[in-house]
N, C-alpha and C positions, 0 to 999 in steps of 0.2 A: 439565079433568083431574080424575080421581077423587081424592078426598081421600086414599085409601089410597096412591096413587102419589105424591101430593105430599109425603107424610111418610115415604116409603120409606127415606130416608137418615138419618132421625132415630133416635138410639139409644134403645131401650127406652121408647117413649112409653106412657103409661097413658091408655086411651081410654074415654070414656063416650059412647055413641051410635054411629051408623053411620059407616063409612068408605066406603060405596058411593056417597055423594052426590058431586056435582061442585062444584068451586070454580073461580072465574074469576080471582081475584086474591088478594094478601096484603098486609097493611099493619100497621104498629104505631101508626098515627095514626087514631084512631076517626073523625076528621073526613073522612077519605078512603076510608072503607069503602064498597065497592060492593055492590049486591045480588048475593048469591051468593058473596061474598068471605070470606076468613078474616082474623080479627083476632088479632094476637099481643100479649099484654099484657106489655110489657117494664117491669121495674122500673128506672127511670133514676135518676141521681144526684139529681134534683130532683123528678121526676114519676113516680108509680107508675101504670103503664098499667092495672092492675087496676081502678082507679077508673072507667075509661071502658068497661068491658065492656058495661054496660047500654046505653050510647049506641051502641056498635058493633052490638049486636044489633038495636036499633031501626032502624038504618040498613041492615040486611039481611045482617049477618054470619051465615053458616051454620055456622061453626066458630070456636072460641075456643081459642087455644094459650096456656097459662099455666104458671107454675112451682109452682102449688098447686092443690088440688082446689076445686071450687065450694063456696061457703059453705053454700048451701041447695039444692044440686042444680043440674044443668045447665039452662039456659033451655030451654023447650019447642022442639023442632025443631032444636036446636043441638048439634053434636058438641063435646064438651069433651076437649081433649088436654093432658095434663099432661106437661111435659118438665123436664129439669134445667137446660137452657140455652135461654132464650127468644131471645136474640140469634142464637145458632147456628141455632135452628129457623127464625127469620125468614129468614136467609140461605139456608138449605137449600131451603126451600119456594120462595123467589123464584127460585132457580136452576133448580129443577125446572120451574116454570111457564114460565120463559123458554126452556127447552130447552138449558140449559148452553151458551150461545153462545160463551163464551170458549174452549171446547175446540177449536174449529175456526179460531180466529184466533191470530195471533202477539200475545202480550200483554206489554207492558213496564210495570212498576210502579216508581215512584220515591218513595222516602221519605228523610227527613233534615230537619234544621232549615232549612237554606238550600239553594237551587239546584233545588228540585223543579220549579218552573214552567219555568225555562229548559231543563232537561234534557228534560222532557216535550214542550215546543215543538220542540226540535231533533230528538228521535226521531220525532215526528210528521212533521216536514219530510222526514226521510230516508225514512220509510215512503211518504209521498206521492210523492216523487221516484222511488221504485222501483215502486210499485204503483198510483199515481194516486189511489186512494181509501184513506183510513185514518181511524180515529177518534181522538178525544182527549177526556179528561175531566180537568178541572183547575180551578185557582183562578180563572183568567181566563175561560176559555170552554169550551164543549162543541161538538165537531164530530162529527156523525154520518155524515160522508162525503158528505152532500148539503147540509146546512145548518149554519151556525155560530150559536150563541146565547151570550149572556153567562151565566156560571156563578154560582150563588148560594152555593156552598160548595166546599171543596177536594174532598172525597169524599162523594158522595150516600149516602143510606141504601142498604141492600142491595137492596130492591126497585127503587130508582131506578137503581142500578148495573146490575142485570141487565136492566132494561127498555132502558136505553141501549145496552148491548152487543148485545142482540137486534136493536135498530133498526139499529145499525151493520152487523151481519152481514147483515141483510136488504137494506141499501143497497150491499152488495158490498165492504165494507171487509175487507181481508185481515189487518189488524192494528190495534191500539189502543195508544196511550200514555196512561197515567193517573198522576196524582199520588195518593199514598197517605198520608194524614195519620195521625198517632199516634192521634187520636180515632177515625178510621175503622178502624184496626187494633183498638184496644181494644174498639170496639163491633161488631166482626166484620162490617163492611160489605163487606169483600172476601174473606171466609172461603171462598167458593165460586167465586172467580175463579181460573182456571188460568193462572198466569203462566209465561212463558218466560224473562224477564229481570227480576230484582229488584235495583234500584239503591239503594245507601246512600250518601248524600252526606257527612254530618257530623252532629255532635250538639253544639249549644251551647244556652245557657239560653233557654228559651221554654216556654210552656204549663204552667208550674208551678202556675198557678191550677187546672188540671185534674188533673195527675199528682201534684202535691205535692212530689216530690223528683226530682232529676236521675236517680237510680237507677231510679225507677219509669218515668220518661220513656224512658230507654234500653231498659228491659225491654219496654216497649210496642212499640218499633221492632223489637227483636230477635225478639220472639215471632212476628212475621210470617214472618221468614226460617226460623225453626225449625219453625213449623207447615207451611210449604211443603216443607221438607226431609223432614218426616215423612209428608206426604201431597201428593206432586207432581201429583196428579190426572191421571195418565196422560202427563205430560210429563217432559222432562229439563231442568228449569230451572237457570239459572246465577245466582249472586249476584255482582253487580258492586259492589265495595266500595272506598271511599277509605281506604286503610290509612295515609295520613299523618295521619288523624284518629284520636285515641286510642280512641274508641268503635268506629270502623270496624276498627281493628286487632284489638280484642277480639272483635268479631263474626266477623271472618274466621277467627280461631283457633277459635272455638266451632263454626264450620260445617265445619271441615276434616274430610274423610272422610264428611260427611253429604250434601253436594251440591257441584256444580262451583262454584268460587270464582275470580273474576277480580279481581285486585288492581290498583288504579291509584294513581298519585301521582308526586311528584317524587323520592321516596326510592328506595333500593335494595330488592331483593326484591319487585318489582312485575311484573305481567304487561304492563301498559301504563305506560311511564315517560316523563315529560316531560324532555327533555334540554336544551332551550333554549326561552326564551319572550321574545318581543319584542312591543311594542305601540306604537300611535300612536292619535290620536283617531279614526282611520278603522277600526281593527281590530287583529288580532293575527296573528303567525306563531308556530307551535308545532311544534318538532321532537320527534317521538315515536319511541320504540323499542318494537317489538312482535315478540316471538319472534325476536330477532336482526336484524330488518329495521328500517330507519328511514324515517319518512314526514314530509313537511313539510305541515302543516295550516294553512290560512288561513281565517279567519272574521271577519265584520264585527262582532266583539264585543271588548270591552276588559275587562281585569281578570284578575289571577291566579286569582281564584275561577272565572272563566269558562274558564280553562285546565283546571281540575279538571272543570268541567261537560262540556267537550268530551271529556276522557278517559273520563268516565262514559258518555257517548253512544256512543263508539267501542267501549267494553268490552261494550256491549249488542248490538252489531251481529251478531256470530256467532250467539248464541243466538236472535236474531230472524230468522235466515235471510237477512240482508242482505249485500251485497258490501262488504267493507272499503274497497277502492279507490274504489268508487262513492260510498260514504259520505263519504270524505275529500274527494272532488271536490264533492259536493253541499253540504258545509259552507261552501264559499266563497260560496254564495248563500243562506245561512241568513237567516231573517227577523228583524226587530227584535222582540224580546219586549216587549210593552206593559208600561211601568212598571218594566222591569228595566234599569237603567243606560241609560235611553232619552234620547238626545240630542234635546232639545226645541227647539233653535234657537240661533243665534248672531247677535248684533248688536253693532256697534261693538267687535268683538274680545272680547265677553263670551259665553261658552258656558254653557248651563244643562242640567243632567242631572236627570232624575226617577228615583228608585229606590225600590223597595218596602222597603228595609232597615228593619226594625222590631225587630231584636234587636241586642244589643251587638256580637256578632261580625259580623253583616251590615253594620252601620253602619261599623264599623272597616274592613272590607274595601272598602266603597264609598269611604270617605274616602281610604284609602291608595292605591287605584287611581287616583283623580283627582289626587292629589299626585304620583304617578309621571309624570303628563303634564306636570309642571313648570309649573303656572300661576304667575302673579305672586302671586295669593292664592287660597285655597279658602275660600269662604263657605258654611257649611252651615246649612240650615234643617231643624229636626226637632222632634218631640214624642214622646209616648207615649200609647197608647190607654188608655181607662178600663176598669174592671172586668176587668183583666188583671193579670198578675204585676207587683206593685209593686216588687219587689226589683231589677228590671232598669232602673228609671228612672235612678238615679245612674250605673249602669254605661253606659247609653246616653250620658249626658253625658260621661263620661270618654273613651269611644271617639271622640266627635265632637271634644272638646277636644284630644285627643292629636294629631290630624292636620289640624285646620282652623286657618286664620288668624283667622277670626271666625265666631261662631255666632249664630243667632237661634233661641231656644227658643219654640215655638208650640204650638198645640193640634193634636191628631191626631183621633181619634174618642173624645171624652171619655165618651160613653155616659151612664151615670147619675152619674158623678163630676163634681165641680166642676173645670172646666178650670184655674182659677187654682191649685188645690191640687196638681194633677198637675204643673204648671209648677214650683211651689215644690219638689216632691220631686226633679224633674230637676236643679234648680239646685244641689242638695246635692252633685252630682258634678262641677261645673264647675271647682272650685278657683280658680286665678288666671287661667284662660283669659279671653280677650276675648269677651264675649257681651252680648246684650240679650234681653229677653223681649217678645214681641208676641203676645198670645193669639189674636187674629184671624188665622187662617191665610192668608187672601187678602192681608191687609195685610202680613204677614210676608214673603210671597213677593214682593210689590211692592217692599218696602223693600230686600230683598236684591238683586233684579235691577236696581233703579235705582241702588243704591249701588256696584255692581260697576264696576270700571274695565277698560279694554282689557287683555287678557291674563289676567283673572280667570276662574275657573270657579265657578259656583254649583251646589250640590247641594241638591235638595229631596227629603228622605228621609221614608219612613214609610208613605205611602199608595199610591205607585206607580200601578197601573192603576185604582184605585178611583174611582168616579164619584159618590161620596156622602160626607157627613160626618154621623156619628151623635151626637146630643145626648140628654139625658135625656127631653126632651119632643117631639123631632122629628128627622127625618132630612132633610137638605137635599141638593140637587144640588151636587156639588163635585168638580172634577177638577183636580189639580195641574197637569197638562199644559196645560189650557186657561188656567189662571191665569198660567202661565209665558208663554204666547204673548201674552196680553193685556198683561202687564207688559213684555215685550220690545218690543211695538209702541208702547207709551207711554213708553219710556225718554226722559227729559229730555235737554236739551243738557248737555254735559260740565260746564259751569260751575255747573249747577243741582244736581249730584249731591252727596250726602253719604255718607260711608262709615259702615257700621254700627259 
C-alpha cells in the first residue's frame, strides 16, 4: 500500500519526504520492523520509542511516524511523518493495511474488571452455534476460526489486533468476540475496530498500579464507549451495561441519547432483568424478563456473577444479529471456561474448584458462590501477584476470610517481589479468621486438598487458566488444575488427614 493511502485517515500529519512509496507493515517495536515497513515511535510510560528509530531504520523501515520532528533531519531515504497522536496513528495505519476487516464482521467487545473472559467465551459459543466459524481474542486463547492458540495478553497491540481480524475474516468468520482491557483502551489498541456490541460488566479495584486512581480506571473504560458513540465507524452499535454496578449505571446515563443502551441486572429499570436464580453444583436456572416476555435459561455455570454474565451475553445477541431464542437454547450446552469456577474433580466427597479470582470483588463472589452450595466447610487457597496494586492485598484477605471456614495464604506470581513479604501484607487483612501460610503454592494446594473432609469444597483462587508461575529470576511451568488432580489422586486415607 502506498504510504499516502496508509496515513489517509490521520489528521493533519506533517510530512518530510515522499508519500508515493509503498509500505508493507507497521509496528511500534523496532525489533519486529520488516524491510519496507513503517515504524511508529510511541512514547510509553517506561520506554520512549524515539530511542529506537535508528535501529528501526537499520532493519529496513522506510517511514518513521513520531510526535516530534527529527533532531538532525530525516534519515536518508526515509519519510518522516509527525503526528500529534502516535498510538492513534499506529492503530489507523494498521487498520488501513489490514483492509478494515472488522467492518464486515459482527464484532463484540467486552470490558470491565471481572467477567470479560466468560462473556467472550459464551458469545463466541453462540456465534459458532449460529455461523459455524467465529473468532475470539482474549486472555486465555485466540481462535481464528480454523486454529486455536494460547493467548499471551488480553488485548494485543493494534497491528496484532488488525492482523488477527484479517485472518479471521479470511478464514470465513462472520463474527468475533474479544476482551477489551483498560490498558488496551488507554493505548488505543482497538481504536479502529468497528464494534456492534460493547459490553460493560462492572468496575472494582484493579490495575491501580497503571491507572493510579479508580476515577482514572473508570474513565479509561468509559472512553471506549464514548469514542464509539462519537465515531461508530459505519455501524449502529449498542452498549450492553450492567446497571446494578454503580459505574455501569453512571456509564449508561452518560451514553443516553448518544447510542443504543441495553441495561441488564436484577434491579428495576432494566431491559434484561433476572427474576429468579437457582443453582446446584451442576449449573443454574435463570428466569429472565425481556420486553415483557419471560424466558427460562439453563447453563452449566454456577454463581450469581455468572447470572450477570449470561444477561450480558443475551443483551449482545440482537446487535450481533443472532436469534435470541436460539441463543437461550445454545447456552444449555455452553463450554466450561478454563480456570473460571472450573470444577477440577471430586474424590471422597471433596470437590475442588479453580478460579481466576485475583481481585477482592472476584474472590468474594467466588467464595460466596461456593458457600451457597452449602458445603460442610469452604477451604480457600489464595495469594496476590507481585509488582501489582499492593493496596488490594489486605482486601483480598478480608474477602476470603469473610466467607471461608479456613484459608491458606500462598504465593501467586511474585515476580520481582519477595513472596514472603507479599504474604505478610495479605495477613494484615485476615483479622481473627482461621488461616495458615504456605508460600510454596503446590504444597499449599496439596495441604488443602488432603485436609478436606467429605462434604468440603476447596477453592484454589488467583491463577485460574495460567500454566506458569513468575519469579524474579525465572518462570516455571505451573498449573493449579494439574496440581489439584495430582493432590486428589494422592489423597491419604481418612485417618491420616489433618485439617488446616
